C-alpha positions as CSV (number, residue, x, y, z in Angstrom):
1,X,141.9,85.1,-154.0
2,X,139.4,87.6,-154.8
3,X,137.4,89.0,-152.0
4,X,137.6,85.7,-149.7
5,X,139.2,85.8,-146.3
6,X,141.5,83.0,-145.2
7,X,140.0,80.0,-143.1
8,X,142.3,81.2,-140.1
9,X,140.8,84.9,-140.5
10,X,137.2,83.4,-140.6
11,X,137.9,81.2,-137.5
12,X,139.2,84.0,-135.4
13,X,136.4,86.3,-136.6
14,X,134.0,83.7,-135.6
15,X,135.6,82.6,-132.4
16,X,135.5,86.5,-131.6
17,X,131.7,86.8,-132.2
18,X,131.0,83.7,-130.3
19,X,133.0,84.7,-127.2
20,X,131.6,88.3,-127.0
21,X,128.0,86.9,-127.9
22,X,128.2,84.1,-125.0
23,X,129.6,87.0,-122.6
24,X,127.0,89.4,-123.1
25,X,124.5,86.5,-123.0
26,X,125.8,85.9,-119.4
27,X,125.6,89.6,-118.7
28,X,122.0,89.3,-119.2
29,X,121.4,85.8,-117.2
30,X,123.4,87.2,-114.2
31,X,121.5,90.7,-114.5
32,X,118.4,88.8,-114.3
33,X,119.3,87.0,-111.3
34,X,121.0,90.1,-109.8
35,X,118.3,92.4,-110.4
36,X,115.5,90.7,-107.8
37,X,118.3,89.9,-105.5
38,X,119.4,93.4,-105.3
39,X,115.8,94.7,-104.7
40,X,115.3,91.7,-101.9
41,X,118.9,93.2,-100.2
42,X,117.7,96.6,-100.6
43,X,114.0,95.8,-99.1
44,X,115.6,93.7,-96.3
45,X,118.3,96.4,-95.3
46,X,115.4,99.0,-95.7
47,X,114.2,97.4,-92.4
48,X,117.0,99.0,-90.6
49,X,117.2,102.4,-92.5
50,X,113.6,102.7,-92.1
51,X,113.8,102.3,-88.1
52,X,116.9,104.5,-88.1
53,X,115.2,107.4,-89.8
54,X,112.3,106.9,-87.8
55,X,113.9,107.0,-84.6
56,X,116.5,109.7,-85.5
57,X,113.8,112.3,-85.6
58,X,113.3,111.7,-82.1
59,X,116.3,113.7,-81.0
60,X,120.2,113.2,-81.6
61,X,120.7,110.9,-78.5
62,X,118.3,108.6,-80.3
63,X,120.2,108.5,-83.5
64,X,123.6,108.0,-82.1
65,X,122.3,105.1,-79.6
66,X,120.6,103.5,-82.5
67,X,123.4,103.6,-84.7
68,X,125.9,102.6,-82.0
69,X,123.6,99.7,-81.1
70,X,123.3,98.4,-84.9
71,X,126.9,98.9,-85.4
72,X,127.5,96.6,-82.6
73,X,125.0,94.2,-83.3
74,X,126.5,93.8,-86.4
75,X,129.8,93.4,-85.2
76,X,129.4,90.9,-82.3
77,X,126.2,88.9,-84.2
78,X,125.0,89.3,-87.3
79,X,128.5,89.3,-89.2
80,X,128.9,85.9,-87.6
81,X,125.8,84.6,-88.8
82,X,124.8,86.3,-92.1
83,X,127.2,89.8,-95.4
84,X,124.7,92.1,-97.3
85,X,127.4,94.5,-97.1
86,X,126.6,96.9,-95.0
87,X,128.5,98.7,-92.4
88,X,126.5,100.6,-89.3
89,X,123.7,99.2,-88.1
90,X,123.4,97.0,-84.8
91,X,121.1,94.6,-86.5
92,X,123.3,94.2,-89.6
93,X,126.5,94.0,-87.4
94,X,125.5,91.3,-85.7
95,X,123.9,90.1,-88.7
96,X,127.4,90.3,-90.1
97,X,128.4,87.1,-88.3
98,X,125.3,85.2,-89.4
99,X,125.8,86.3,-92.6
100,X,129.6,85.4,-92.9
101,X,128.4,81.8,-91.9
102,X,125.3,81.2,-93.8
103,X,127.5,82.4,-96.8
104,X,129.0,78.8,-96.7
105,X,125.8,77.7,-98.2
106,X,126.7,79.5,-101.6
107,X,129.4,77.0,-102.0
108,X,127.6,73.9,-100.5
109,X,124.4,74.6,-102.2
110,X,125.2,76.2,-105.2
111,X,127.8,73.6,-106.3
112,X,125.3,70.6,-105.3
113,X,122.6,72.2,-107.2
114,X,124.8,72.6,-110.2
115,X,125.7,68.8,-109.9
116,X,122.1,67.9,-109.7
117,X,122.3,66.8,-106.4
118,X,119.3,68.1,-105.1
119,X,118.5,66.3,-101.7
120,X,121.7,67.9,-100.5
121,X,120.5,71.7,-100.7
122,X,117.8,70.8,-97.9
123,X,120.2,68.7,-95.7
124,X,123.0,71.7,-96.0
125,X,120.0,74.1,-95.2
126,X,118.8,72.3,-92.0
127,X,122.7,71.9,-90.8
128,X,123.1,75.7,-91.2
129,X,120.1,76.6,-89.0
130,X,120.9,74.1,-86.4
131,X,124.4,75.5,-86.3
132,X,123.5,79.2,-86.4
133,X,121.0,78.8,-83.7
134,X,123.8,77.3,-81.0
135,X,125.9,80.1,-82.2
136,X,123.4,82.7,-81.2
137,X,123.7,81.4,-77.5
138,X,126.8,83.1,-76.2
139,X,126.0,86.0,-78.5
140,X,122.8,86.6,-76.5
141,X,124.5,86.7,-73.0
142,X,127.0,89.2,-74.4
143,X,124.3,91.6,-75.8
144,X,122.6,91.5,-72.5
145,X,125.5,93.1,-71.1
146,X,126.7,95.3,-74.1
147,X,125.4,98.7,-72.1
148,X,128.0,98.1,-69.2
149,X,130.8,97.0,-71.7
150,X,130.8,100.2,-73.5
151,X,130.6,102.2,-70.7
152,X,133.7,100.2,-69.2
153,X,135.3,101.0,-72.9
154,X,135.1,104.6,-72.2
155,X,132.2,105.4,-74.2
156,X,129.4,108.3,-73.2
157,X,127.2,107.0,-70.6
158,X,123.9,108.0,-71.8
159,X,124.8,106.7,-75.2
160,X,125.8,103.3,-74.0
161,X,122.8,102.7,-72.1
162,X,120.6,103.4,-74.6
163,X,122.5,101.5,-77.3
164,X,122.5,98.6,-74.5
165,X,118.6,98.6,-74.3
166,X,118.5,98.9,-77.9
167,X,120.3,95.6,-78.5
168,X,118.3,93.4,-75.8
169,X,115.4,94.7,-77.7
170,X,117.0,93.2,-81.3
171,X,117.7,89.7,-79.5
172,X,114.7,88.3,-81.0
173,X,115.9,89.5,-84.4
174,X,119.2,88.1,-84.2
175,X,117.4,84.4,-83.7
176,X,115.4,85.2,-86.6
177,X,118.4,85.8,-88.8
178,X,119.8,82.6,-88.0
179,X,116.9,80.8,-89.7
180,X,116.2,83.5,-92.5
181,X,119.7,83.9,-94.0
182,X,120.1,79.8,-94.6
183,X,116.7,79.9,-96.1
184,X,117.5,82.6,-98.2
185,X,120.8,80.8,-99.5
186,X,118.3,77.7,-100.3
187,X,116.1,79.7,-102.5
188,X,118.8,81.8,-103.8
189,X,120.9,78.9,-105.3
190,X,118.0,77.2,-107.0
191,X,117.5,80.8,-108.5
192,X,114.0,81.0,-107.0
193,X,114.3,84.5,-106.5
194,X,110.9,85.7,-107.0
195,X,109.2,84.3,-103.9
196,X,111.9,86.1,-101.9
197,X,111.3,89.3,-103.7
198,X,107.7,89.0,-102.8
199,X,108.2,88.4,-99.2
200,X,110.8,90.8,-99.0
201,X,108.5,93.7,-100.2
202,X,105.6,92.6,-98.3
203,X,107.4,92.6,-95.3
204,X,109.0,96.1,-95.6
205,X,105.3,97.5,-96.6
206,X,104.4,96.2,-93.4
207,X,107.5,97.3,-91.2
208,X,106.9,100.9,-92.2
209,X,103.8,101.8,-90.3
210,X,104.7,99.3,-87.8
211,X,107.7,101.0,-87.0
212,X,106.2,104.7,-86.8
213,X,103.4,103.0,-84.5
214,X,106.0,101.3,-82.2
215,X,108.1,104.3,-81.8
216,X,105.9,107.2,-81.6
217,X,102.3,106.1,-80.4
218,X,103.5,103.3,-78.0
219,X,105.9,105.3,-75.6
220,X,108.8,102.7,-76.6
221,X,110.6,105.6,-78.6
222,X,113.8,103.9,-80.2
223,X,113.0,100.7,-78.5
224,X,110.0,100.3,-80.7
225,X,112.6,100.6,-83.9
226,X,114.4,97.3,-82.5
227,X,111.3,95.5,-81.8
228,X,109.8,96.4,-85.3
229,X,112.8,94.8,-86.7
230,X,112.7,91.7,-84.6
231,X,108.9,91.2,-85.7
232,X,109.3,92.0,-89.4
233,X,112.5,89.5,-89.8
234,X,110.4,86.6,-87.9
235,X,107.5,87.4,-90.5
236,X,110.1,87.0,-93.3
237,X,111.2,83.6,-92.0
238,X,107.5,82.1,-91.5
239,X,106.6,83.4,-95.1
240,X,109.7,81.5,-96.8
241,X,109.6,78.5,-94.5
242,X,106.2,78.0,-95.5
243,X,106.8,78.3,-99.3
244,X,109.5,75.8,-98.9
245,X,107.4,73.5,-96.8
246,X,104.2,73.5,-99.5
247,X,105.6,74.8,-102.7
248,X,106.1,72.0,-105.5
249,X,109.1,73.9,-106.5
250,X,110.8,73.0,-103.7
251,X,109.9,69.4,-103.8
252,X,112.9,67.9,-104.8
253,X,115.3,70.1,-102.9
254,X,113.4,70.4,-99.5
255,X,114.6,66.9,-98.1
256,X,113.6,65.9,-94.8
257,X,115.0,66.9,-91.2
258,X,117.1,63.7,-90.3
259,X,120.3,62.5,-88.7
260,X,122.0,63.7,-91.9
261,X,121.9,67.2,-90.4
262,X,124.5,66.4,-87.8
263,X,126.6,64.6,-90.4
264,X,126.8,67.6,-92.5
265,X,128.0,69.6,-89.4
266,X,131.9,69.1,-90.3
267,X,131.5,70.2,-94.2
268,X,129.4,73.2,-93.3
269,X,131.8,74.7,-90.7
270,X,134.6,73.7,-93.1
271,X,133.2,76.4,-94.9
272,X,131.3,78.6,-92.5
273,X,134.0,79.3,-90.1
274,X,136.2,80.8,-92.7
275,X,133.2,82.4,-94.4
276,X,132.4,84.1,-91.1
277,X,135.8,85.4,-90.7
278,X,135.8,86.7,-94.1
279,X,132.9,88.6,-93.5
280,X,133.5,89.6,-89.9
281,X,137.0,90.9,-90.8
282,X,135.9,93.3,-93.2
283,X,132.7,94.2,-91.1
284,X,134.5,94.9,-87.6
285,X,137.1,97.2,-89.2
286,X,134.1,99.5,-90.1
287,X,132.3,99.1,-86.9
288,X,135.6,100.0,-85.1
289,X,135.6,103.4,-87.0
290,X,132.2,104.1,-85.5
291,X,133.2,103.2,-82.1
292,X,136.6,105.4,-82.6
293,X,134.3,108.2,-83.5
294,X,132.4,108.2,-79.9
295,X,136.2,109.3,-78.8
296,X,136.5,112.4,-80.9
297,X,135.4,115.7,-79.9
298,X,131.5,116.0,-80.2
299,X,131.1,112.4,-80.4
300,X,127.1,112.6,-81.1
301,X,127.6,114.4,-84.1
302,X,130.7,112.5,-85.4
303,X,129.0,109.3,-84.7
304,X,125.7,110.5,-86.2
305,X,127.4,111.5,-89.5
306,X,129.3,108.2,-89.8
307,X,126.4,106.3,-89.1
308,X,124.5,108.3,-92.0
309,X,127.4,107.9,-94.3
310,X,127.9,104.1,-93.8
311,X,124.0,103.5,-93.9
312,X,123.9,105.5,-97.1
313,X,127.0,103.2,-98.5
314,X,125.4,100.1,-97.5
315,X,121.9,101.0,-98.8
316,X,123.6,101.3,-102.4
317,X,125.8,98.4,-101.6
318,X,122.7,96.1,-101.7
319,X,122.9,96.6,-105.3
320,X,126.3,95.6,-105.6
321,X,125.3,92.7,-103.2
322,X,123.0,91.6,-105.4
323,X,125.2,91.5,-108.5
324,X,127.6,89.5,-106.3
325,X,125.3,87.0,-104.9
326,X,123.9,86.3,-108.9
327,X,127.8,86.1,-109.8
328,X,128.3,83.7,-106.6
329,X,125.2,81.8,-107.7
330,X,126.0,81.4,-111.4
331,X,129.9,80.5,-110.7
332,X,128.9,77.9,-108.0
333,X,126.1,76.1,-110.2
334,X,128.6,76.1,-113.3
335,X,131.3,74.7,-111.1
336,X,129.3,72.2,-109.9
337,X,127.9,71.1,-113.3
338,X,131.9,70.6,-114.3
339,X,131.8,73.8,-116.6
340,X,134.5,76.2,-115.9
341,X,134.4,78.3,-119.0
342,X,130.9,79.1,-118.3
343,X,131.9,79.9,-114.4
344,X,134.7,82.2,-115.9
345,X,132.4,84.1,-118.2
346,X,129.7,84.3,-115.2
347,X,132.5,86.1,-113.1
348,X,133.4,88.6,-115.7
349,X,129.9,89.4,-116.2
350,X,129.2,90.1,-112.7
351,X,132.6,92.5,-112.7
352,X,131.3,94.3,-115.9
353,X,127.8,95.0,-113.9
354,X,129.1,96.0,-110.8
355,X,131.7,98.5,-112.6
356,X,128.7,100.1,-114.3
357,X,126.2,100.1,-111.5
358,X,128.8,101.7,-109.0
359,X,129.8,104.6,-111.3
360,X,125.9,105.4,-112.1
361,X,125.1,105.3,-108.6
362,X,127.9,107.1,-107.2
363,X,127.3,109.9,-109.7
364,X,123.9,110.3,-108.6
365,X,124.7,110.4,-104.9
366,X,127.3,112.9,-105.4
367,X,124.6,115.2,-107.3
368,X,122.0,114.6,-104.3
369,X,124.9,115.3,-101.6
370,X,123.1,118.5,-100.0
371,X,120.0,116.7,-99.6
372,X,120.1,113.0,-98.7
373,X,121.2,114.1,-95.2
374,X,117.6,115.3,-94.2
375,X,116.4,111.9,-94.8
376,X,118.3,110.9,-91.7
377,X,118.4,114.0,-89.6
378,X,116.5,117.6,-89.5
379,X,119.9,118.9,-87.8
380,X,121.6,121.3,-90.4
381,X,124.9,120.7,-88.7
382,X,124.5,116.9,-89.5
383,X,123.0,117.6,-92.9
384,X,125.9,119.8,-93.7
385,X,128.5,117.7,-92.4
386,X,127.3,114.9,-94.6
387,X,127.7,116.7,-97.5
388,X,131.1,117.4,-97.0
389,X,131.7,113.5,-96.6
390,X,129.9,112.9,-99.7
391,X,132.6,112.9,-102.3
392,X,134.7,110.4,-100.2
393,X,131.3,108.4,-99.8
394,X,131.1,107.9,-103.7
395,X,134.5,107.0,-104.1
396,X,133.9,104.2,-101.1
397,X,130.8,103.0,-103.1
398,X,132.8,102.2,-106.1
399,X,135.3,100.4,-104.0
400,X,132.9,98.6,-102.0
401,X,130.7,97.5,-104.8
402,X,133.7,96.1,-106.9
403,X,135.1,94.2,-104.0
404,X,131.4,93.0,-103.3
405,X,131.3,91.1,-106.3
406,X,134.7,89.9,-106.2
407,X,133.9,88.4,-102.9
408,X,130.7,87.0,-104.3
409,X,132.9,85.2,-106.8
410,X,135.1,83.7,-104.0
411,X,132.2,82.3,-102.3
412,X,131.0,80.6,-105.4
413,X,134.7,79.1,-105.6
414,X,134.7,77.9,-102.4
415,X,137.7,80.4,-101.5
416,X,136.6,81.9,-98.2
417,X,139.7,81.0,-96.5
418,X,141.7,83.4,-99.2
419,X,139.3,86.1,-98.7
420,X,139.7,85.9,-94.7
421,X,143.5,86.6,-95.3
422,X,143.0,89.1,-97.8
423,X,140.6,91.1,-95.2
424,X,143.1,90.6,-92.5
425,X,145.6,92.0,-94.4
426,X,143.9,94.6,-95.9
427,X,142.1,96.2,-93.0
428,X,144.1,95.2,-89.8
429,X,147.5,96.3,-91.2
430,X,146.5,99.0,-93.8
431,X,142.9,100.2,-93.3
432,X,142.6,100.7,-89.4
433,X,146.2,102.0,-88.7
434,X,145.7,104.6,-91.2
435,X,142.5,105.4,-90.0
436,X,144.0,106.1,-86.6
437,X,146.7,108.2,-87.9
438,X,144.7,110.4,-90.0
439,X,141.6,110.7,-87.6
440,X,143.5,111.4,-84.5
441,X,147.3,112.5,-85.2
442,X,146.6,114.3,-88.3
443,X,143.5,115.8,-86.6
444,X,141.1,115.0,-89.7
445,X,138.5,113.5,-87.1
446,X,135.6,112.0,-88.9
447,X,137.0,112.4,-92.4
448,X,140.3,111.0,-91.5
449,X,138.9,108.0,-89.9
450,X,136.8,107.6,-93.5
451,X,139.8,108.1,-95.5
452,X,141.7,105.6,-93.6
453,X,139.5,102.8,-93.8
454,X,138.9,103.3,-97.5
455,X,142.4,102.5,-98.0
456,X,141.9,99.6,-96.5
457,X,139.1,98.8,-98.8
458,X,141.2,99.8,-101.7
459,X,144.0,97.3,-100.9
460,X,141.3,94.5,-100.4
461,X,139.8,94.9,-103.9
462,X,143.0,95.2,-105.5
463,X,144.2,91.8,-103.8
464,X,140.9,90.3,-104.7
465,X,141.3,91.3,-108.3
466,X,144.4,89.7,-108.4
467,X,143.5,86.5,-107.2
468,X,140.3,86.3,-109.5
469,X,142.7,87.1,-112.4
470,X,144.8,84.2,-111.3
471,X,142.0,81.5,-110.8
472,X,142.5,77.9,-112.4
473,X,138.9,77.4,-113.5
474,X,139.2,74.0,-114.8
475,X,141.0,72.9,-111.5
476,X,138.2,74.6,-109.4
477,X,135.6,72.7,-111.0
478,X,137.3,69.5,-110.6
479,X,137.4,70.2,-107.0
480,X,133.9,71.0,-106.7
481,X,132.7,67.9,-108.3
482,X,135.3,65.9,-106.3
483,X,134.0,67.4,-103.5
484,X,130.0,66.8,-104.3
485,X,130.2,63.3,-105.2
486,X,133.0,62.3,-102.7
487,X,134.3,59.4,-105.1
488,X,131.0,58.2,-105.7
489,X,129.5,58.1,-109.2
490,X,132.4,59.9,-111.0
491,X,135.4,57.7,-111.9
492,X,137.1,60.8,-113.3
493,X,136.7,64.4,-111.7
494,X,137.1,65.9,-115.1
495,X,134.0,64.1,-116.4
496,X,131.6,66.1,-118.4
497,X,133.8,69.3,-118.7
498,X,132.7,71.3,-121.5
């Protein structure tokens, strides 16, 4: 036989080389999408971070009330309409609801684009915007009365009044989010990320001086931060909508506004409601921790420190969110195209990138633990407390980053209902009860609240990992194509599978 190998061994080595080569090619593909999406997420979230930083240098009351306001906005509004994965900002939390419902487009638009049903992208997007604007109406009434509700719930009156005022000035931003995030999903699922990147960065560059002027030069103080966020979000909406209207790259997919908008409401809500629940259940659990911190001794210190920790974690989460969004895009496109093995590779590549990114970033943050608190406050007491919390925050970043990517894969597959059940069990049966027990009964205060909620995050990540490992990719691709074509133009739902 000489030095020759058996045909079987040659075949095994060939298959191994091909498999690993294909995997790392997919890693590059996901990375090329994830990098601009992460930058987009970071720049958009930075609108809130910049506002919180600028307002935080007014005084401790301004910082704590703004943090509470942003947190409540996320809990009651943004979480319904939209998922960056952030935890302590009023705009973000309200945005969380918006983000949750808009995430349904990652399934609908992503799979339609993979199946080359281009006109469906525009119609799904218009349906989403209409539905989210309707959802905004009761949320606006809630926000107008939020200050009084906080006082009824036993929160500090001065913090409650300032937080209520801040949320009222955020109402235009809520409406902007209802339009912005469906537009973002429209561009994302076509991998048209460069226009989003340019517009997001431009908006951030204009937001920084705008916020500073409104906070310090107009007499609006902390309310100037809310107004600046609203203006900046509307600017982003106008830029994206103009590009969608006039760019030839959107000619095939923008479609027209017609009665099909109303016909698609049922399909949209089928995914949007569980998407909102999936996002809201996770976000609400974190916001409950912020509210509970207001019941601890020295509530201004506790809420301020948890605000800094949550915003730091959320800022870093934008990187993982970019990877998760890229994974969602690739998985949905490949399932819609009837390529289950390519979808499986995309999911694996996204998870690999998330693990590498979260480890690197958490190590950097731990190294800077005695410094980064000054970005949010000049109070030494706040900065020292943040340094104590930093190791816990680093662990949280790893858990949150991995689950963010796993959640993106679930959205790409259309498994939002499963994600909602997982979040319900992980946070409300494990995380939140543990947080209350450690924070109040064990008297660990803010650290106990944080440890408890991260127990829930660990359970969430573990369950999502188990579910992802058991996905039948061929069946998912079949269901995707069957839903898109609805029995038309495809006799066999396994047709054209790789």
